N, C-alpha and C positions, 0 to 999 in steps of 0.2 A: 626872104632874109639870107644874107650873105654867109656861107658857112666855111670854117676852115677845115683843114685836112684830116682832122680827126673828129670831126661831126659836131663841133659846138658852134654856136652862134659867134660870129665873128668878132663883135663887140666885147664879148667876154673874155678875150685872149689875145688881143692886140700885142701885147708884151710879148706872150710865148711865141706868137706868129714872126715878132721881129728877132728874137733868138734864134728861132728855128730857121730862118730864111735870109738873114744877113750874110751876105759873102764873106769869105775868108778875109780878116782884115789884120793889122800890125797886131793888135792887142790878141789874136789868136796865137800868133807867133811867139809873142812874148811870154803869155801864159805857158806855152808848149816849152820854152826854154827854162824857165823857173821850175816847172814840173820835170821836165827832162832830166836837166843836171842830177836830180836825186836819183833817177835811174841809172845813169852814167855811174854814180858812186855806188848805188845798191849792186851792180853787176861785178864791178872792179872788186868791192869787198867780201863779196860772197866767193868769187872763184879765184882771188888771189892765194886764199888759204892752202889751196892745193901745193903751189909751189913753195909756200913759207913751209908746210911741213917737210918737204924734201930738201929745204935748206937748213933746218933747225940742226939735225946731226951733224952737219959740217960746220956749225957754228958752236960747238961746245956742248951742245944739250947731249944727254944720254939717250941711246936709241929708244925710239916712241916705239910701244906696244900696238898692237892693230887695234886693241881697244880705245887706247889713248887717241891714235889717229882719228880713228871714226868720230869719237866725241867732239876733239877739235874741230873737225871738218864739218860737222853737221849741227852743233849746238845754235849757230845762228839762225839756221832753217828753222829749228824747233821753237825758238823765241820768237820768229817771225809768224807764226803761228798765233802766238798769245798778242803780237804787237797788231797783226791785221784785224782781229776781232774787236779788239779793245779801241783801238782808233776808230775802226768802222762804226762801232755802236755810239763814240760820243761824237762822230760826224753828224748822226741823225739826232742825238740828245741835244747838243749845245750849236750846233751850226758848223759850217764849213770853216769861216773864218776863226773861230774861237780855238780851232786846232790844229789848223795847218802850218807848218813850221817846227812845231814842237818835236816832232818825229825824226828832224834832222838834226836837232840839238841832241837827243839819245844817241844817235848814229855817230856823230862828230864825237862824244865823249868816249864811246865804245871803242873807235878806231884809235884815237889817240892813246888810249888806256892800253889797249892792245899793244901798241908798238912801243910805249915809253915807261910802262909801268907793270911790265911782265918780267920777273928774273928769268935767269936760266934755269932750265928744269922746272919753271913755274907751269905746271901742265893745268893744275886747277885754277891759278890766276888767269891764264889766257882764256880758259872756258869761260870764266865769269864774264870777262871785258866782251866776249864774243856773244856772249849772251844778251848783253846790254845794247850792243851793234843789231842784233837781229829783231830786238824790239822796235828799233827805229826804223829798220828796212820793212817789216810787216808793215808799220803804221803809214809808209809812204806809198805800198802797194795799194792801201784802202783808200788813202787819201787822195791821191794826184789823179788816179783815173777818174774818180766820182766827179772832181772839180773841173777835170778839162772836158768830160762829157757834157756836164751843164751849162759850159760855155761855148761850145761847138754849136754850129748849124747841122741840119739834119742831111743836107746833101755830102758834106766833106767829115762828118763825124768820126767816121772809121780811119780816115787818113789822120786826124788831129790825134785822137787817141792812141792810134798805133804810132805816131811820131814820137810821143812821150815815152812809149816802150822801148821803142826802137834805140834811144839812147842807150839801152842796155848794150847794143852790138858795139859801140864805142869802149865800154867797160870791158868787154871781152877782149877785144883787141889790145887794147892799151895795158892790161894786166900782163901778159906774156911779153909783151915788147917792153916795159919798165924792168921786168924780171932780166931779161936779156942785156939791156942796157946797164943795168947795176952789176951783173955779173962781169961783163966785159970791161967794166970802168976799172976793176981791180980794187974794189972796196974790202975789206974784210966782210966775210959773211955775216959776222954778229951783227954788224950795222946794216947790212943789206935787208935782213927780213924784217928789221923795225922800220926803215924807210918805205919797203913795200907796204907794210900795213899801215902807216901814217899818211901814206899818199891819200888815201881813201878820204879822209877827212876834208881835204882842200877844196874839191868841186862842190860839196855841201855848203861850206862857208860863205861862198860867193852868191848863195841864192837864198838864204833865209830871211835875209831882210825883203826881198821880194815876195815871199810867201807870206809873211806876216802882214804886207801891206795890202795883199789883195783883199777887196772888199767880199762881203757876202755874196754867194752866187744869187742872181735873180730868182733863178726856179726854187732855191731853196725859201728865200724870202716870201715868194709869190705861193707856191704849192704846200709849203709846210707851215709857216708862219702867218700865211694869211695876211701880208703887208704889201700891198701893190706899191704904195709910195716909195718905201725904201727900195723895192724891186727895180722900179723904174729909174730911180736916181743912181743906184748901182750899175745899173744897165748903160746908162749915159755916160758915167763916170769911166768905165772900162772901154767902151765900144764907141762913144762919141753920137751914138744914135738915140735921138730923143724921142720917148714915147710919151703920151698923155696917159697918166694912170686912171685918170676919171673913166676912161674906157675900158677898164680892165677890172673886171670882177675878181677879187682875191678868194681863192678857196683853200682853207686849212685843211688840209688832209693829214692827220696825225695817225699813222697806222700803228697798232701796237706791235713790238718787237716780235711777239711769238707769231703772228700772222705768216711770218716767213717759213715758218714749220707746220703751220697748221691749214692755212689755205693752200689746196691742192695743187694748184697752177703754179705758185710760187715755189712750192717744194719741189715738184719736179724738174723747175728750172734750175733750183739750186743743186740738186742732185746732177743735173747736166753740166753745169759750169763748174761746180766743186769737184765733181768726179773726173772729168775730162782734164781739168786742170793737175789733179792729183796723179794721174796717169803719165800725163805729159812731163811734169816735172821730176818725175821718179827717174825717166830717161834721161832728161837734161842735165840736170845737176849732178846726179851720180857720175855721169859721163866728164861733165865740164869741171866740177872741181877737184876729181881724182884723176883729171887728163895725163898729169905727169906719170902716174901709175898705170893707168890705163895704157898708155903708150909707150911704157917702159919695154914691153915685149918685142918693140920694133928695134931698140938698141941692142947691138952686139955685146954678149955677156962679158968681152974685155974692157968694154967701156963703163966706167965707174966714176961715183962722186960728183963733183962739179961738170964734168965733161958730158956725164950722163944727164944732168940736170938742164944743161944747155942743148943738149939734143931733144929732149922731150919737150922743153919750152918751144922750141923752134917748129916742131912738128905740131904744137898746140896753136901757136900763132898762124901756121899755114892753114890749118882746119878753120880756125875762127875766121881768119881775114878772108880766104877763098871762098868759103863756104857759106858760114852762119851770117857773117855781115851782110851782103846781098840779099839773102834769105829774108831779113827783118825789112829792109827797105822796099824789096819788090811788093812783099805783101802788105806793105803800109800803102803804098800808092796805088795798089789794084783793089783793094779790100771794097771800096764803095762801087766798084764797078762788077768785080766778081762775087762780092758777097762773102759773109763771115763762113757760113757752113760748108760751101764748097771748099774754100782753102783749107779749112780745119779737117774735113774729110780726106782730102788728097794728101795733106801731111801725114796724118795718121797711116794710111794705107801705104805711103813710101816709106814711113818710118819702120813698119811691119815687114816690109820686103827686105829693106837694107839689113836690119838687125838679123833676120832670120837667114839670110845668106852668110853673113860673119858667123854666125852660131853653126850653122851646118857644116860649112867648109872652114874648119878650124885651122888647116894649114895656113890661112891667109895671115895669122895672127903671128908672123915670125918675120925677121929681117930681110929673107929671102923674097917677101911678096910686099915690101914696102909699098910701091907705088899703088899696088891693087887695092891694099888694105885703105890707104889715105883716100883713094877715090871712092870706096864704098862707104867709109867712115864719114868722108866729106859730104855724100849725098844725104845722109841720115841727118846731118846737121843743118844743110840746106832746107830740108822739108820739114825740120823741127821747126824753124824759123818762118819758113813760106808755108806755115802750117800753125798748128796748136799753139806754139809759143806767143805768137801775137795774137791771136784770135782770141784765147782763154783771157787773156788780158783785157781786150776790147769788149767782151761780151756782157760780163756782170754788171758794170754801170749804165749799160743799155736796158737791160731785161728785168731790172728791179723798180719800182715806183720810188719818187724823190723820197718819201719817209722812211723807206727801207733801203735806199741805195747804198748808204754807207756799209751798212751791217751786210746786206748782200754782197757787195763787192769784197768787203773783209772776210767774210766767210767763205766766200769762193777763193780768194787768195790764200786763206787759212788752209783749205784743202789741198792746194798746190804745194805749199810749203810743207805741209805734212808728208807728201808723197816725195818732196825733195829731202826732207830730213830722212825718210825710211831709205830712199834710194842710194843716199851720201853714205848712211850709217851701214847699210847692209851689203852694198855693192863690195866694199873693202873685204867684208866677210865672205861673199859669194867667190869672188875670185880666189881667195886665199884657199876655201874648202873645195869648191867645184871646179874652178877655172874659168877663164873668160868667155870661153865659147858657151859654157852654159849662162852665163850672165847675159849674153846677148840674145839668146833664145828667150829667156825669161822677159827682156825687154820686147822682143817681138809679138809676145803674147799679150802683154800690158798694153801697146801700141793698138793691136787689134781689139782689145776692150774699149779702147778711146774711140775707135771708129764707130763701133755698135752704139755706144752712149752716144755720140753726136748725132746719130742718125735719129734716135727715138726720144731725145729728151730736149733738143734744142731747136728754137725757133730760128728764122732768118730775118735780122733787124734792118737789113739793107734798105734804105730810101724811107724809113717809117720813122716819125716823131717820138721822141722820148716817151711822151705821154701815153702814146698808144701801145708802143712795143712793149713798154715796162707794165703793162696791167693797170695803170693809174686810173685810165678811164673806166675799164672794166670794173675795178673795185669800187671806184666812186658812184657810178651807176646801180652796182648791186647794194651799196649800203646806203 
């Protein structure tokens, strides 16, 4: 009897074979665009708030306290934890199609409310709208990677899922670019900060329809609902590839959600995905969201107000554009050759060294050593992207079975956004209390922990079909 590459009789999985082996086609790129534009928006909305915070006191707002800055900057990250878990669970309960697109509706409402329904000095109002925005962002983290992974073939799965996430790099670059453009336009600061926040709703508006029109993923229909006919029909609809469903035996494998925490292998994997994402996001988001404050030490003390904001926004754009942007895409287009685990390990190691150098040699954090600081700081950003920022997104939808993929991915993203929330909230306080060099030493320690966790808790999914690497075959055989 012919056997497929996960050890099952070939006649039982003709549809799975087709999904796993079909070459990259136009529908893959269409799905990438529909999913990826959400991540462009996610990154823009999360990271633009740092520049907005620097602009508010120049726009008629009273000076913000450290606590107010911390809460405004980090609230969306806290609510993203909730959004990731809730939408992840809904993905598994109701199906991918029933949920996809709703997260963007919440994101758009939150972005527009932040911009146009927040009064001067309305700190609590801005926090409330950012909370709603974060729910949508967290939902996007759970939904988009899950759906892209289930449409991807085995050979290029890392690239396709990575391309979704790497749209974040455009959001990183566009944020400071728009900030500089609006500042140099001569508009009043009171209008600039509103436009900065409102822009985040525009890309999401263009892809809601596409998300709502996507059919249920064939793998969910087949592996969870046990509906081979619908699975084959939807696969042909999106890919143009016809598969005779009579040759496919549907296996409905509904796994109780609690198994994610009681099955030893699933739990260890979750600790690896959520834990490494937690450690990475602390470093990334704490630095990126508060980049204007992080880089303010490089601006001479005689430069203040709008001129200082121009300088820090320019340095941010320089770091994001030259260091971070290529890191995303190099990782994305090499991950299926190099592997997820080696890239994540190299990234965490380079982050450890870069942050340690900046922490130990504190004199680098001054205008006199601007070039040296930007080079080392830029290297840390390159290896965050050519490293755990991309891989922690790709890992979760690969290493959890179809019936738990949404929750596993959502819980992993929640771990990451918890780290991002803590980092963004605490980094402001750590800088004020201990200084920036101490913060970099803390980030070096966290990066080293990420390296150790990756070594012991995560497998290598490269070249393996989802049904194998996710433990789906193991779980089905055991039960």
